[in-house]
C-alpha positions as CSV (number, residue, x, y, z in Angstrom):
1,M,113.2,106.2,92.9
2,K,113.8,109.7,91.8
3,L,111.6,112.7,92.8
4,R,111.0,115.9,91.0
5,T,109.9,118.9,93.1
6,E,108.7,122.4,92.3
7,Q,107.1,125.2,94.2
8,D,104.4,127.0,92.2
9,G,103.1,129.9,94.4
10,R,101.6,128.2,97.5
11,L,101.4,124.8,95.8
12,Y,104.3,122.4,96.3
13,R,104.5,119.7,93.6
14,I,106.2,116.4,94.3
15,A,106.4,114.0,91.3
16,L,107.4,110.4,91.5
17,S,109.9,110.5,88.6
18,S,111.1,107.0,87.8
19,P,108.7,106.0,85.0
20,E,111.2,103.4,83.8
21,T,110.5,101.3,87.0
22,R,106.7,102.1,86.9
23,N,107.4,104.6,89.8
24,V,107.9,101.8,92.3
25,I,109.1,103.4,95.5
26,D,112.0,101.6,97.1
27,A,113.2,102.1,100.7
28,E,115.4,105.1,99.8
29,G,112.5,106.6,97.8
30,C,110.2,106.2,100.9
31,R,112.8,108.1,103.0
32,N,113.2,110.8,100.4
33,L,109.4,111.2,99.9
34,L,108.8,111.5,103.6
35,R,111.6,114.1,103.9
36,E,110.0,116.2,101.1
37,L,106.5,115.9,102.7
38,R,107.8,116.9,106.1
39,E,109.8,119.8,104.7
40,A,106.8,121.0,102.8
41,E,104.7,120.7,105.9
42,A,107.2,122.9,107.9
43,D,107.3,125.6,105.2
44,S,104.8,128.4,105.9
45,S,105.0,129.5,102.2
46,I,103.4,126.2,101.1
47,G,99.6,125.8,101.4
48,A,99.2,122.4,99.9
49,I,101.1,119.5,98.4
50,L,100.3,118.0,95.0
51,L,101.6,114.4,94.7
52,E,101.9,113.4,91.0
53,A,103.9,111.1,88.8
54,D,105.9,111.2,85.6
55,G,105.0,108.7,82.9
56,P,101.9,106.6,82.3
57,I,101.8,105.0,85.7
58,F,101.2,106.7,89.1
59,C,102.9,104.0,91.2
60,A,103.0,100.2,90.8
61,G,104.2,99.5,94.4
62,C,106.0,100.8,97.4
63,E,108.1,99.5,100.3
64,P,105.8,98.8,103.3
65,D,106.9,102.0,105.1
66,E,104.4,102.4,107.9
67,E,105.2,106.1,108.4
68,L,104.8,107.0,104.7
69,L,101.6,104.8,104.4
70,S,100.0,106.7,107.3
71,I,101.2,110.2,106.5
72,G,97.7,111.5,105.6
73,R,96.5,111.1,109.1
74,K,99.5,112.9,110.6
75,I,100.5,115.8,108.2
76,E,99.2,119.3,108.7
77,K,99.2,120.3,105.1
78,P,96.7,118.9,102.6
79,I,97.9,116.3,100.1
80,I,96.2,116.2,96.7
81,A,97.1,113.2,94.5
82,A,96.9,113.2,90.7
83,V,96.7,109.5,89.8
84,Q,97.0,108.0,86.3
85,G,97.4,104.6,84.8
86,V,97.9,102.3,87.7
87,A,97.9,102.6,91.5
88,I,98.7,99.2,92.9
89,S,99.4,98.0,96.4
90,G,101.7,100.6,98.0
91,G,100.8,103.0,95.2
92,L,97.1,102.6,96.1
93,A,97.9,103.1,99.8
94,L,99.9,106.2,98.9
95,A,96.9,107.6,96.9
96,A,94.6,106.6,99.8
97,N,96.7,108.8,102.1
98,A,95.9,111.9,100.1
99,H,93.2,114.1,101.3
100,V,91.8,114.7,97.8
101,V,92.4,112.4,94.8
102,V,92.0,113.4,91.2
103,A,92.2,110.4,88.8
104,A,92.5,110.0,85.1
105,Q,89.8,108.1,83.4
106,G,90.8,104.5,82.9
107,T,93.1,104.3,86.0
108,S,93.3,100.9,87.6
109,F,93.6,100.3,91.3
110,G,94.3,97.3,93.4
111,L,95.8,95.6,96.5
112,T,97.5,92.8,94.7
113,G,100.0,91.5,97.3
114,I,98.1,88.3,98.0
115,R,98.9,87.2,94.4
116,E,102.6,87.0,95.5
117,G,101.8,85.6,98.9
118,Q,102.3,89.0,100.6
119,S,100.2,90.9,103.1
120,N,100.9,94.3,104.6
121,A,98.8,95.8,107.4
122,A,99.9,99.4,106.8
123,M,98.7,99.2,103.1
124,I,95.4,97.7,104.0
125,S,94.9,100.2,106.9
126,A,95.6,103.1,104.6
127,V,93.1,101.9,102.1
128,A,90.6,101.1,104.8
129,Q,90.8,104.7,106.1
130,A,89.6,105.8,102.7
131,I,87.0,103.3,101.7
132,G,86.1,101.3,104.8
133,Q,87.5,98.2,106.5
134,R,85.3,95.5,104.9
135,R,85.8,96.7,101.4
136,A,89.6,97.1,101.9
137,L,89.7,93.6,103.3
138,E,87.8,92.2,100.4
139,L,90.2,93.9,98.0
140,A,93.2,92.6,99.9
141,L,91.9,89.0,100.0
142,S,90.9,88.9,96.4
143,G,93.8,90.9,94.9
144,R,91.4,92.1,92.3
145,I,91.9,95.2,90.2
146,F,89.1,97.8,90.4
147,S,88.2,100.7,88.1
148,T,88.1,104.5,88.3
149,P,84.3,104.5,88.5
150,E,84.4,102.1,91.4
151,A,87.1,104.2,93.2
152,L,84.8,107.3,92.6
153,A,81.7,105.5,94.0
154,W,83.6,104.3,97.1
155,G,85.1,107.8,97.9
156,L,88.7,106.9,97.2
157,V,88.7,109.3,94.2
158,H,87.0,112.7,94.4
159,H,87.4,114.0,90.8
160,V,87.9,112.2,87.5
161,A,89.3,113.9,84.4
162,P,90.3,112.7,80.9
163,A,94.0,111.6,81.0
164,F,95.1,114.6,78.9
165,E,93.4,117.0,81.4
166,L,94.6,115.4,84.6
167,D,97.4,117.8,85.3
168,D,95.3,120.9,84.7
169,R,92.4,119.5,86.8
170,A,94.7,118.4,89.6
171,T,96.5,121.8,89.6
172,E,93.2,123.6,89.7
173,V,91.9,121.6,92.7
174,A,95.2,121.7,94.5
175,G,95.8,125.4,93.8
176,G,92.4,126.3,95.3
177,I,93.2,124.4,98.4
178,A,96.7,125.8,98.7
179,D,95.2,129.3,98.7
180,A,92.8,128.6,101.5
181,N,93.4,130.0,105.0
182,P,96.2,127.9,106.6
183,D,94.7,128.0,110.1
184,A,91.3,126.7,108.8
185,I,93.1,124.0,106.8
186,R,95.0,122.8,109.9
187,A,91.8,122.7,111.9
188,M,90.1,120.7,109.2
189,L,92.9,118.2,109.0
190,K,92.6,117.5,112.8
191,I,88.9,116.5,112.5
């Protein structure tokens, strides 16, 4: 898994950059992504992190790295995710860890591990934190795919944009957060 990073003012962009593998995050990719997130958290010139992906798919899976799949509850910088195409299993859990999610219309989401006989508590827990335990359990047990309107109604997604406007909309949302008072942001993230 490759990552592409860029600092744009107080906004730090981290892009999953392996579209040829549907941006599936392997064990090394988990370590690298965690390192980038932690370094961004420690950098006082960064106000927010925009997690995005190259290609048509946000992330079609991720190694079950408990630290990465619970980062949203621990990090002191806001994470904004720009999600397009597909966010499945670990990809969904990664999006669920973001504090704010902007999704492209037509994005598909799902906890599909049960289809391969797999279950991962860290993934289910991450999704449950965003949409509630009972709904996350139903999704994990059924392995069904759900739509962007459902994700919006359940509070997983906060903003929806046409696919061609996703980058602009996510940058606008993330940039506004990045420019907010850092002390107030830290206090909010501890609530």
